[in-house]
C-alpha positions as CSV (number, residue, x, y, z in Angstrom):
1,M,-46.6,-94.5,174.3
2,E,-42.4,-95.2,174.7
3,Q,-41.5,-97.5,172.2
4,G,-40.1,-100.8,174.4
5,T,-42.7,-100.4,176.8
6,R,-44.7,-103.4,175.4
7,I,-44.1,-106.8,174.9
8,E,-46.1,-108.9,172.4
9,I,-47.5,-112.4,173.6
10,Q,-49.7,-115.0,172.3
11,V,-52.3,-116.0,175.3
12,N,-54.7,-119.1,174.2
13,G,-53.4,-118.4,170.8
14,E,-54.6,-114.5,170.8
15,A,-52.2,-112.0,170.1
16,R,-51.9,-109.5,173.1
17,S,-49.6,-107.4,174.9
18,A,-48.2,-106.9,178.2
19,A,-45.9,-104.0,179.7
20,R,-41.9,-105.5,180.1
21,G,-41.1,-106.5,183.0
22,T,-44.1,-108.2,183.9
23,S,-44.3,-111.8,185.6
24,V,-46.8,-114.6,185.7
25,D,-47.9,-113.4,188.8
26,A,-49.0,-110.0,187.8
27,F,-50.3,-111.2,184.2
28,V,-52.6,-113.6,185.9
29,A,-53.9,-110.6,188.5
30,E,-54.2,-108.2,185.0
31,L,-56.7,-110.8,183.7
32,G,-58.5,-111.3,186.7
33,L,-57.8,-114.9,187.6
34,R,-57.4,-116.3,190.7
35,P,-54.0,-117.7,191.1
36,E,-55.0,-121.2,192.8
37,V,-57.2,-122.3,190.0
38,V,-55.5,-121.5,187.1
39,A,-52.3,-123.5,185.4
40,I,-50.2,-121.3,183.3
41,E,-47.4,-122.6,181.0
42,V,-45.3,-120.6,179.0
43,N,-43.6,-121.8,175.9
44,D,-44.8,-125.5,176.5
45,R,-43.7,-125.2,180.0
46,L,-45.6,-125.6,183.4
47,V,-44.6,-122.6,185.5
48,R,-45.4,-124.1,189.2
49,R,-47.0,-121.3,191.6
50,D,-44.4,-120.9,193.4
51,E,-42.2,-119.8,190.9
52,R,-44.7,-117.5,188.8
53,G,-43.5,-114.3,191.0
54,R,-40.3,-114.6,189.6
55,T,-40.7,-115.8,186.2
56,M,-41.0,-112.4,183.7
57,L,-42.5,-112.6,180.3
58,S,-40.8,-111.8,177.1
59,D,-41.7,-110.9,173.7
60,G,-42.6,-113.5,171.6
61,D,-43.8,-115.8,174.6
62,R,-46.5,-118.1,174.3
63,I,-48.7,-118.4,177.3
64,E,-51.4,-121.1,178.1
65,V,-53.9,-120.1,180.7
66,V,-56.0,-123.1,182.4
67,T,-58.8,-122.4,184.6
68,L,-59.3,-125.2,186.7
69,V,-63.0,-126.8,187.8
70,G,-64.1,-128.5,190.1
71,G,-67.3,-130.2,190.5
72,G,-69.4,-133.3,191.7
């Protein structure tokens, strides 16, 4: 693999990598999650759903993914 094509990130406290230039939207899809049922924080900042496509992940980012569960 060509050096510099991957970035190192933390997802819910676990080390992972992602392709350089990956948006939050693309990363959610890569995880196989439905975007409408997750909340995403990057470096302790909530990323609104309408911002996810233009918010790019960077090397060293800390991402928290919370799945919203409904019930009754």
